[in-house]
C-alpha positions in Angstrom: -10.0 -11.7 2.1 -8.9 -14.0 -0.8 -10.9 -17.1 -1.4 -9.3 -20.5 -1.1 -7.1 -21.6 -4.0 -5.9 -24.9 -5.2 -2.5 -26.4 -4.3 0.3 -26.4 -6.7 -0.3 -29.3 -9.0 3.4 -29.7 -9.8 3.3 -28.7 -13.4 6.1 -26.7 -15.0 3.8 -23.7 -15.5 2.7 -22.1 -12.2 -1.0 -22.1 -11.3 -2.9 -19.2 -12.8 -0.1 -18.2 -15.3 -0.9 -19.7 -18.7 0.1 -17.6 -21.7 1.2 -14.2 -20.4 -0.3 -12.5 -23.4 -3.7 -13.7 -22.3 -3.3 -11.7 -19.1 -3.5 -8.4 -20.9 -0.1 -7.2 -19.7 1.6 -4.3 -21.6 4.6 -6.4 -22.5 4.5 -10.1 -23.0 6.4 -11.9 -20.3 6.5 -8.9 -17.9 4.4 -7.6 -15.0 4.9 -3.9 -14.8 4.1 -2.6 -11.3 3.8 1.0 -10.2 4.4 1.9 -6.5 5.0 5.1 -4.5 8.4 4.2 -3.0 9.5 4.4 -0.2 6.6 3.6 2.0 8.0 1.3 4.6 7.2 -1.3 5.7 5.1 -1.9 2.6 7.1 -0.5 -0.4 10.9 -0.4 -0.2 13.7 -0.5 -2.7 16.7 -2.4 -1.3 19.3 -1.7 -4.0 17.6 -2.9 -7.2 15.2 -5.2 -5.3 11.6 -4.2 -4.6 10.7 -5.4 -1.1 8.6 -4.6 1.9 5.3 -6.4 2.5 3.8 -5.3 -0.8 7.1 -5.9 -2.6 7.6 -9.4 -1.3 4.0 -10.3 -2.2 4.3 -8.9 -5.7 7.5 -10.8 -6.3 5.8 -14.0 -5.3 2.8 -13.1 -7.6 5.1 -12.4 -10.5 7.0 -15.6 -9.9 3.7 -17.6 -9.7 2.6 -16.1 -13.0 6.0 -16.8 -14.6 6.4 -13.1 -15.4 9.4 -10.8 -15.0 8.7 -8.1 -12.5 9.4 -4.5 -13.6 8.9 -1.8 -11.0 8.3 1.9 -11.5 8.3 4.5 -8.8 5.2 6.7 -9.2 3.5 9.5 -7.2 0.6 8.1 -5.1 -2.0 10.6 -6.4 -1.6 9.3 -10.0 -1.9 5.7 -8.7 -5.0 6.1 -6.7 -6.8 8.2 -9.3 -6.3 5.6 -12.0 -4.1 7.9 -14.2 -1.0 5.6 -14.1 -3.0 2.5 -15.2 -5.2 4.3 -17.7 -2.2 5.9 -19.4 -0.5 2.5 -19.6 2.4 3.2 -17.3 2.0 -0.2 -15.6 -0.2 -3.3 -15.4 -0.8 -3.2 -11.7 -0.5 -0.8 -8.7 1.0 -2.1 -5.4 1.2 0.8 -3.0 -0.6 0.1 0.3 -3.8 1.4 -1.4 -7.0 1.2 0.5 -10.0 -0.1 -1.4 -12.7 2.6 -1.6 -15.8 3.2 -3.6 -14.4 6.3 -5.1 -11.3 4.5 -6.3 -13.3 1.6 -7.6 -14.9 4.0 -10.0 -11.5 4.1 -11.9 -9.7 0.9 -10.8 -10.4 -2.8 -10.4 -9.1 -4.1 -7.0 -7.9 -7.5 -6.0 -9.1 -9.2 -2.9 -8.0 -7.4 0.2 -4.5 -8.4 1.4 -4.0 -6.2 4.5 -6.4 -4.6 7.1 -5.0 -1.3 8.4 -5.7 1.4 10.9 -5.0 5.1 10.8 -2.8 6.7 13.5 -1.6 10.0 15.0 2.1 10.4 15.5 3.7 13.3 17.4 7.2 14.2 18.7 7.8 12.6 22.1 6.8 15.0 24.9 4.2 16.8 22.7 1.1 18.2 24.3 -1.0 16.5 21.6 -2.5 13.4 23.1 -5.5 12.9 20.8 -7.1 14.2 17.6 -9.1 16.7 19.6 -5.8 18.4 20.6 -5.1 19.2 16.9 -7.3 22.3 17.1 -4.9 25.2 16.2 -2.1 22.8 15.3 -0.7 21.7 12.0 -0.9 18.1 10.9 0.8 16.5 7.9 -1.1 14.1 5.6 -0.4 12.5 2.3 -2.2 13.8 -0.8 -4.9 11.5 -2.1 -4.9 9.2 0.8 -7.7 8.0 3.2 -5.6 9.4 6.0 -6.1 12.9 4.5 -9.8 12.3 4.2 -10.0 11.1 7.8 -8.1 14.1 9.1 -10.2 16.6 7.2 -13.4 15.0 8.6 -12.2 14.6 12.2 -9.5 17.0 13.1 -11.6 20.1 13.8 -9.7 23.4 13.8 -6.5 21.8 12.5 -4.3 23.1 9.7 -4.1 20.1 7.4 -1.0 20.2 5.2 -0.9 17.7 2.3 2.4 16.3 1.1 3.1 14.3 -2.1 4.9 11.5 -0.3 5.5 10.0 3.1 9.2 10.9 2.9 8.3 14.6 2.7 5.8 14.3 5.5 8.4 12.8 7.8 11.0 15.4 6.9 8.5 18.1 7.7 7.8 16.8 11.2 11.5 16.3 11.9 12.1 19.9 10.9 9.3 21.1 13.1 7.2 22.3 10.1 4.2 20.3 11.3 3.1 19.3 14.8 1.8 15.8 13.9 1.4 13.2 11.2 -1.8 11.3 10.6 -1.5 8.2 8.3 -1.4 4.4 8.2 -0.3 2.9 11.5 2.4 0.6 10.2 4.1 3.5 8.4 4.0 5.8 11.5 5.4 2.9 13.6 8.4 2.7 11.3 9.0 6.4 11.9 9.0 5.9 15.7 12.0 3.6 15.1 13.8 6.3 13.2 13.4 9.2 15.6 12.0 10.5 18.9 8.3 10.2 18.0 5.4 8.3 19.5 1.9 7.1 18.4 -0.7 8.7 20.7 -3.9 7.5 19.1 -5.1 4.9 16.5 -8.3 4.9 14.6 -10.2 1.8 13.3 -11.5 2.7 9.9 -12.2 -0.7 8.4 -9.7 -0.2 5.7 -8.4 -3.0 3.5 -5.5 -2.7 1.0 -5.8 -4.2 -2.5 -3.7 -4.4 -5.6 -5.2 -2.5 -8.5 -5.4 -3.2 -12.2 -6.9 -1.3 -15.2 -10.6 -1.6 -15.3 -11.8 -4.4 -17.5 -8.6 -6.5 -17.2 -10.4 -9.4 -15.6 -7.8 -12.0 -16.7 -5.0 -10.3 -14.8 -7.3 -9.5 -11.8 -8.4 -13.2 -11.5 -4.8 -14.4 -11.9 -3.6 -12.0 -9.1 -6.4 -13.2 -6.8 -5.5 -16.9 -7.6 -1.9 -16.2 -6.6 -2.9 -14.4 -3.4 -5.1 -17.4 -2.5 -2.3 -19.8 -3.2 0.1 -17.7 -1.0 -2.4 -18.0 1.8 -2.9 -21.7 1.3 0.8 -22.6 1.2 1.8 -20.5 4.2 3.9 -17.9 2.4 1.4 -15.1 3.2 1.6 -15.8 6.9 5.5 -15.9 6.8 5.6 -12.5 5.1 3.0 -11.0 7.4 5.0 -12.1 10.4 8.2 -10.9 8.9 6.9 -7.3 8.9 4.2 -7.1 11.5 4.8 -9.7 14.2 5.0 -8.1 17.7 6.8 -11.1 19.3 
């Protein structure tokens, strides 16, 4: 988790911002963010507004750095591989991305901002009650994700079908093209609100999401971490977390 940060000192320039050109952003005065949208409840476009848990945090970070937020919808595989950042499509990736050693070979991650679990979702009334029941069944996963890796390692005998996006996965299970979906718990929970589906199992995988920047851009990485710490200190992080994940 983020380390403690200092309180806002009341200056006209937000803490951690300074001269935007010193942050190594592609365009002075802008923070260009790539995200695989939609991926509710993390990454959502509401009209022209980038929202969801990631989106709201990123808006706060950009505001704290006194930068204009520019958002680009990008495929997840290019985000997690480092292609989007290394080809200068954006300054930062915000896409519910788990911090892994493999990804850290190509990306620099912020402090973790969300701890997640994987989950198995099936149509209500399915005879699939656990990952062991996937033997001989088809299960949808998202290309390039830790959910795909977990499924391949643990769903013995299953036909694992990878899709480019969550939207395509969800359309596939609605159309009966796959028997189950295995992916991040909050995303599957959103789908249970949209159709006759249920979560039958969850898996603790010690995953933590981080925002990613191009390797070597320590100025931007440190600034993002400072903003995350400040959002925790001033209560904004808790407000946003409860907005999306409170069970009360």
